[in-house]
Each structure stands twice: as structure tokens, then as C-alpha cells.
C-alpha positions, 0 to 999 in steps of 0.5 A, a space after each residue: 539509576 545510571 544513564 545507560 539504565 535510564 536509556 534501557 528502561 526508556 527503550 523497553 517502555 517504548 517497545 512495550 507500547 509498540 507491542 500493545 499498539 500492534 496487538 490493538 491492530 490485530 482486532 479484526 484479525 482476531 474477530 475473523 480468525 475462525 474463517 481461516 486465511 485472512 487477507 488484507 488489501 489496499 491500493 496506492 496511486 489513485 490520485 497521481 497524474 502519472 503511472 499505475 495504480 498498485 494493489 497489495 494483498 497480504 496474508 500474515 501468519 496468525 502469530 504475526 510478530 512484525 512490529 511498526 506496521 501502520 498506514 504506509 503514509 504514516 511511515 518514513 520511506 526508510 521504515 517502509 523499505 525495512 518493513 517491506 523486506 520483513 513482510 515479504 519474508 514472514 507473510 504466508 502469501 503476498 500478491 501485487 496487482 497493477 492497472 496501467 495509466 492506459 487502463 485508468 484512462 479507459 475504464 476510470 480510476 475506481 474500476 482500474 483500482 478494483 482490477 488491480 485488487 482482483 489481480 493482487 488476490 489472484 496472485 496469492 499462492 494461498 487462497 484467502 477465506 476472508 478479505 479485509 479491505 481498506 474502505 471498498 467492496 471489490 466487485 466480482 470477487 467470490 470471497 467474503 469481504 469486510 470493508 474497513 474505513 481507514 483500514 490501513 491504520 486499523 488492521 495489521 493485514 491492511 497496513 501490511 498490504 499498504 506498505 507492499 503497494 506503496 514501496 512497489 509503486 514508489 520503486 517503479 516511479 523512481 525507475 520512470 524518473 530515469 527515463 523522464 527526468 524532467 517530471 521529477 517522478 523520483 520525488 513526486 511519485 507522479 502526484 500533482 505537485 506544482 513543479 510537476 504540473 509546470 513540467 507537463 505544461 512546459 514539456 507536454 505529457 509523457 507516455 505514462 501520464 494519465 490523459 484523463 487526469 491532466 486534461 485541465 493542464 494540457 
């Protein structure tokens, strides 16, 4: 076998493995397909000290052929960006919801997360018949919900929602970095790195810091 043939065989083996992994990720989608439109929901940004919490809601086509979807934390930034475009193009519907830093301070992070999720659902152009959620049951929603622990790594729909939410929020934090460069939001995305906490202590909080999250440092 030539080097080129060996390389091609390895590529095909890798591809077959990825296709099998993605089929496994459709387990819940297959289980609930009789319901109709299945929507995956996930959020990003519950832990940071600054910026909003962002929720994604994604309805994928039944014959979804997108590969490499996974929990967004397990993917490189480059891969997430690539998948974001593919999901946006191929999804039946995508909804994105936000809860601002003010709202997080006002009603707490969990309630703000639920609000962002409800907004994401409301922005879908197609009404889902069932929701697959990453770990939570969203109050005040009249659609059947299935909470799945670590759902972003177990369901292709939730994984897709986690990618949409993560890329949306990361892009927003890069924009905020231009306005407040001293906090280095482009790299820390608002999370409490040592350098970020030191910057809050030195410069005080900026407009988008969550006051309820930083009271120990200020």
C-alpha cells in the first residue's frame, strides 16, 4: 500500500468513526421523533463575571447530516465557528435569547437563564413539539420538555444549540473588548481569570459587570 493509499484509508476510517459517533448522538432525537419538531436548548454564560447569559434553541432536520457537533466546550474556536455557519444554514429553525447583566443582578442567574431560554424558543420560526434541554426544566413553557444531564454531549440538537449560544456570546464579548480593553474580554470572555479579577480591582467594574457576581472583589 502506498503512503497516499494509507492516508486515504486512515481518513475513511476516521470519517466512519465520526459518522457512527453522530448517529449515537441522535439517540434521543430518534426516541422522540414521533412528536414532530424536536428542539435542542442550551445556554452559555452562567459563570462569567461580565456580559449576558445567552441561550440557543435549534431544530435540526430529521435527516441531519452535520458532522462534528459536540458540547461546544469540547470543540476548538475554529471548529465552533465553522459549525455555527453550517448549523445556521441547515437547521429548520434557530432562536437566540439573551438575559443582560442587569437582569442577572435583578432576578438571579438561574431565573435569567430561564428567561433567555424562553426568548430563544419564542424566536424560532417553527414551533417545536418537544424540547430537549441541557439538564434543566424551563418554567412557564407549555411544550413537553426532556431534561438531559450533560445533554450537550449526548444529543445532537442540544450540542448544536450549545455551539450557537457559545459563538454568539463569544463574538459579543470580543466586541465588548474593544470598548473596555483593560479587562481583556476577548480572551477571558468575561470569566473570572486571575488577570480579569486583578483588572476589576485596579479599574473598578465597567458597565457590563454583574454586580452580584463581583461583590467579593469590589
